[in-house]
N, C-alpha and C positions, 0 to 999 in steps of 0.2 A: 507446613507449607504443602496444599492442595496442589498434585501431579494436573488436575484436570481443568484449573482456570487458567483461561487461553493468558498467554505471552505475545507481547508486542513489544520490540524492541523501537527504539528513538525512529532510527531509521526506518522502520515495517509501519509505525505511525505515520512518516512523511510522504509515505509513499500511497500508503492508503488518503492520508489529507489530498496529495495532487491528485490520485486517482478520480477522487470525490469529485473534480471538479468535470470529469469527461476521462473515457477510453484513450489511450494512449499508448506506448510503446518506449521501452527501457531507455534508450540512448536520451527521448525528449524527458523523461521523469530525473537522467541526470545534470539535463540543460536548467530546468525549469527548477531547482534543488537549489541554484546558487553555491555549488559547489558540496552543499551537506552529502549528497548521497554521487561514490565513486565510481568511475565506469567500470571498474576492475570486479566490483561486488554487486552491481545493478540486477545482472542476470541467474544472481547463486540466489541473492534476496529472494528477488521473485518468483522463483523454483518452489524455495521454502514457503513461502507465504500460499505457494497455490496447494501445495503438500498440505497444509492446515487449516487449510478450507477460505483461507481470506480471499483470492484472485481468481477469479476465471480468466481464460486469452483463449486468442481466435487468430489463426492466422489469416492477415490480411489479401484479400485478391491482387494478382498481382497486375499491374500496367504491362499492356503490350510491349514489345521491344523494352522490358526492363531487364536491367543486368543484375544477380546474383536472387539472394535469398528474399521471400516477401517480408516483410515484420511481421512479428507476435505482437498484437495486442493485448492491453489486459484492461480488467476493470473490477472493481470492488465486488466480492459478495455481499448477500444480505449478510451473514455471518461477518463478513469483513467489518459490514459499517457497524455492526452491532458492537463488535472487542473496540471500533476506536473510540463512539461516543462513550461508552463505559467505563475505558481508561481515560480519557477525557474530564468528562465528570469524576470520576476516583482521582486526578491531578487539582481539580479544580477544590475537589474538598479537605485535600490534605494543606491546597494554599489557603486554606480559609477563604475560599471568595464565594461558599454557598452561605444561603439563610439560614442561621438556626433556628431549630425547631424548638418550639414550644413545649 
């Protein structure tokens, strides 16, 4: 197996899919995943995806009078979206959902 091929876990696929709907923060991803993303692993997974170049993040501007740290917002990179689309295409091909070539 070629080690340079992009890898994408099921959780990473789900995160990219949710982020393709718009920029958001980690705990929102947990809420929107209907239990498929766990609170204890979301930020570890987001950090790993950022290291792979699949995500970019920025710190949200703090509201006046806010208590605590500002949230970090995540969005997919162009690479992350390409990897997600390539894996979706491969999954459909293996499931026999692509038209047969003549």
